Structures are given as structure tokens and as C-alpha cells.
C-alpha positions as CSV (number, residue, x, y, z in Angstrom):
1,M,12.7,-218.2,92.0
2,I,15.1,-216.2,94.1
3,D,14.0,-212.9,95.4
4,L,17.1,-210.8,95.0
5,D,15.7,-207.6,96.6
6,K,14.9,-209.8,99.8
7,L,18.3,-211.6,99.8
8,A,20.2,-208.2,99.4
9,Q,18.2,-206.8,102.4
10,Q,18.7,-210.1,104.5
11,S,22.5,-209.6,103.7
12,S,22.4,-205.9,104.5
13,D,20.7,-206.7,108.0
14,I,23.2,-209.6,108.9
15,R,26.3,-207.1,108.2
16,N,24.5,-204.3,110.5
17,A,24.0,-207.0,113.1
18,A,28.0,-207.9,112.7
19,I,28.9,-204.2,113.1
20,W,26.6,-203.8,116.2
21,A,28.1,-207.3,117.6
22,D,31.6,-205.6,117.1
23,A,30.5,-202.6,119.1
24,L,29.3,-204.6,121.7
25,A,32.3,-206.7,122.2
26,G,34.2,-203.4,122.2
27,N,32.1,-202.1,125.2
28,L,32.2,-205.1,126.9
29,R,36.0,-205.2,126.8
30,K,35.8,-201.8,128.0
31,L,33.5,-202.9,131.2
32,N,36.0,-205.8,131.6
33,S,38.8,-203.8,132.0
34,G,37.1,-201.6,134.7
35,P,36.6,-198.0,133.6
36,V,38.0,-195.6,136.3
37,F,35.2,-193.1,136.1
38,Y,31.5,-193.8,136.8
39,Y,30.4,-191.9,133.7
40,E,32.6,-194.1,131.5
41,R,31.0,-197.2,133.0
42,K,27.6,-195.7,132.5
43,K,28.1,-194.9,128.9
44,A,29.5,-198.3,128.2
45,L,26.5,-199.9,129.5
46,E,24.1,-197.7,127.9
47,E,25.9,-198.5,124.5
48,V,25.9,-202.2,125.4
49,E,21.9,-202.0,125.9
50,I,21.6,-200.0,122.5
51,A,23.9,-202.8,120.6
52,F,21.8,-205.5,122.3
53,S,18.4,-204.0,121.1
54,A,19.6,-203.4,117.7
55,I,21.1,-206.6,117.1
56,S,18.0,-208.5,118.5
57,K,15.7,-206.1,116.1
58,L,17.9,-207.1,113.4
59,L,17.9,-210.6,114.0
60,S,14.3,-211.1,114.8
61,K,13.3,-209.1,111.4
62,E,15.6,-211.7,109.7
63,A,13.9,-214.6,111.1
64,A,10.2,-213.3,110.3
């Protein structure tokens, strides 16, 4: 029998990972275009690290 609660949670995790992936792509585009100021570059790099971490946690939880 299908566990609908588990299925709903997995769907939610996948949606959240997709949202983080979109944020990750946006920040990588910013870095690729070459921000003028150091603080913009530093902030974009921090956001990339946060997005990678969030996606990793969501997808590893999904695989478990």
C-alpha cells in the first residue's frame, strides 16, 4: 500500500530542492558575469554554498 504522507513529504522535498537549484543557478550566473564589488562576489559565493548544502541535505534525505 502507498504511504501518502511519505509520498507528500518526498514531493515537498523535491520541490524545495528545485527551488534551491534555481537559486544556485542564479548565483552562479551572477558569478559568471563578474560582480564588480568584492562583497557582491563574497555574498554570491556564500549563497552558492548554502544552496549546495540545502540541496545535498534534501536529496540525501530523499534517498534514505
